Each structure stands twice: as structure tokens, then as C-alpha cells.
C-alpha positions as CSV (number, residue, x, y, z in Angstrom):
1,X,-23.8,27.9,-249.0
2,X,-23.4,25.9,-245.7
3,X,-21.2,27.5,-243.1
4,X,-19.4,25.1,-240.7
5,X,-19.1,27.5,-237.8
6,X,-19.7,31.0,-236.5
7,X,-16.0,31.7,-237.4
8,X,-16.7,30.8,-241.0
9,X,-19.8,33.1,-241.1
10,X,-17.7,36.0,-239.6
11,X,-15.1,35.4,-242.3
12,X,-17.8,35.6,-245.0
13,X,-19.3,38.8,-243.6
14,X,-15.9,40.3,-243.2
15,X,-15.1,39.5,-246.8
16,X,-18.4,41.0,-248.0
17,X,-17.9,44.1,-245.9
18,X,-14.4,44.5,-247.4
19,X,-15.7,44.0,-250.9
20,X,-18.5,46.6,-250.4
21,X,-16.2,49.1,-248.8
22,X,-13.7,48.7,-251.6
23,X,-16.4,49.1,-254.2
24,X,-17.8,52.3,-252.5
25,X,-14.3,53.8,-252.0
26,X,-13.4,53.1,-255.7
27,X,-16.6,54.7,-256.9
28,X,-16.0,57.8,-254.8
29,X,-12.3,58.0,-255.9
30,X,-13.4,57.9,-259.5
31,X,-15.7,60.9,-258.9
32,X,-12.8,62.8,-257.3
33,X,-10.5,61.9,-260.2
34,X,-13.0,63.2,-262.8
35,X,-13.6,66.4,-260.9
36,X,-9.9,67.1,-260.6
37,X,-9.3,66.4,-264.2
38,X,-12.2,68.6,-265.3
39,X,-11.0,71.5,-263.1
40,X,-7.4,71.1,-264.5
41,X,-8.6,71.2,-268.1
42,X,-10.9,74.2,-267.3
43,X,-8.0,76.1,-265.8
44,X,-5.4,75.2,-268.5
45,X,-7.9,76.0,-271.3
46,X,-8.6,79.4,-270.0
47,X,-5.0,80.2,-269.2
48,X,-3.3,78.7,-272.3
49,X,-6.0,78.3,-274.9
50,X,-8.0,75.5,-276.3
51,X,-5.1,73.4,-277.5
52,X,-2.9,73.7,-274.4
53,X,-2.2,70.0,-274.5
54,X,-0.2,70.4,-277.7
55,X,2.2,72.9,-276.1
56,X,5.3,71.0,-275.1
57,X,6.6,73.9,-272.9
58,X,3.8,73.2,-270.4
59,X,5.1,69.7,-269.7
60,X,8.1,68.6,-267.7
61,X,8.9,65.5,-269.7
62,X,9.0,66.1,-273.5
63,X,9.3,62.4,-274.3
64,X,6.2,61.5,-272.4
65,X,4.4,64.5,-273.9
66,X,5.3,63.4,-277.4
67,X,4.2,59.8,-276.6
68,X,0.9,61.1,-275.3
69,X,0.2,63.2,-278.4
70,X,0.9,60.1,-280.6
71,X,-1.5,58.0,-278.6
72,X,-4.1,60.8,-278.8
73,X,-3.7,61.1,-282.6
74,X,-4.0,57.3,-283.0
75,X,-7.2,57.3,-281.0
76,X,-8.9,59.8,-283.3
């Protein structure tokens, strides 16, 4: 790749930096998401039992809960 000026090379390095930073941040956020989800499941399982996810009283929105259960059953 031939760069026309120093300004062009700065733009390329800036874009590369942004890409790498975004990739690093996304990877770390995914780790945080998995850790939070695992902790949530651990707590709910110990407090409400193994099948806590099937108890509609634990969810604020019954329609979303039912839709989630349907998707879960279809995936099995």
C-alpha cells in the first residue's frame, strides 16, 4: 500500500489503533459478560433450585419469559 502523505499514514495508524482497541475492549467485555452470567446462574440456582428459569414469578415480564422458554425448548 502506497501512502501519499504523512497525513495518510496517520489516518491508517489511527484506524489500526481504533480497530485494535475495539477488538481488545470487546474481548474483555465478553469475559465480564460471561462472569456476570455465571455468577447470576450460580446465585439463582442456589436460592431457587436447579430449574429457577422455569419459575415465572421470578421474572418481571411474563410474555418475555414465556417467549424465552419457547426459544429454549426449540433449541433442545
